C-alpha positions in Angstrom: 0.0 0.0 0.0 2.8 2.4 0.9 4.5 1.9 -2.5 1.2 2.4 -4.3 0.5 5.7 -2.4 4.1 6.8 -3.2 3.5 6.3 -6.9 0.2 8.2 -7.1 0.2 11.8 -8.1 -1.5 13.3 -5.1 -2.3 16.9 -4.2 -0.3 18.5 -1.4 -3.3 18.3 0.9 -3.7 14.5 0.3 0.0 14.0 0.9 -0.2 16.0 4.1 -3.2 14.0 5.3 -1.5 10.7 4.6 1.7 11.8 6.3 -0.4 13.0 9.4 -2.0 9.5 9.5 1.5 7.9 9.5 2.6 10.2 12.4 -0.6 9.4 14.3 -0.1 5.7 13.9 3.5 5.9 15.0 2.4 7.9 18.1 -0.3 5.4 19.0 2.2 2.5 18.7 4.8 4.4 20.9 2.2 5.4 23.5 1.1 1.7 23.8 4.7 0.6 24.1 6.0 3.3 26.5 2.9 3.4 28.7 2.7 -0.3 29.4 2.8 0.3 33.1 -0.5 2.3 33.0 -3.8 0.4 33.3 -5.3 -0.8 30.1 -8.4 1.3 30.7 -6.2 4.5 30.9 -4.3 3.6 27.6 -7.7 3.0 25.9 -8.8 6.6 26.8 -5.7 8.1 25.0 -6.6 9.5 21.6 -4.1 10.9 19.1 -6.2 13.7 17.7 -4.1 15.5 15.1 -0.7 16.4 13.7 0.0 19.7 11.9 3.1 21.8 11.5 5.2 19.6 13.8 2.6 19.7 16.6 1.0 16.5 17.8 -2.2 16.9 19.8 -3.3 14.1 22.2 -6.6 13.9 24.0 -6.8 12.1 27.4 -8.5 12.4 30.8 -6.9 14.8 33.3 -4.7 12.3 35.3 -3.6 10.4 32.2 -2.8 13.7 30.4 -0.6 14.8 33.4 1.2 11.5 33.3 1.8 11.7 29.6 3.0 15.3 30.0 5.7 14.1 32.4 6.8 11.6 29.8 6.4 13.9 26.8 10.1 14.3 25.9 10.6 10.6 25.9 7.4 10.1 23.9 8.5 12.7 21.3 12.0 11.2 21.0 10.5 7.7 20.5 7.9 8.9 17.9 10.7 10.7 16.0 12.8 7.6 16.2 10.0 5.4 14.8 9.6 7.9 11.9 13.4 8.0 11.4 13.2 11.8 11.3 12.8 14.7 13.7 9.2 15.4 12.7 7.3 16.0 15.9 8.5 19.3 17.4 5.9 19.6 20.2 3.3 17.5 21.9 0.2 19.2 23.2 -2.1 17.5 25.6 -5.8 18.3 25.8 -8.1 17.1 28.6 -11.0 15.2 27.3 
């Protein structure tokens, strides 16, 4: 699928949307891996909302959001490592 998408002639908006989905998927995988010590119910409430202009927005309940904020530098480093580039510049946490 990735090679097919790479060969299509897509508009800039389409490429940006596909790239944002790739970043969101990487973030979800990293959160699931890094936060294994949290209860499964807490991890299930974490939602990667959006990615634009280097800013990743994550929705979570208050306590989970605070815990993620404490881990934000490690999360950012792991997400960028998964993407093999320094893509995510900032992570913003919103209370759901």
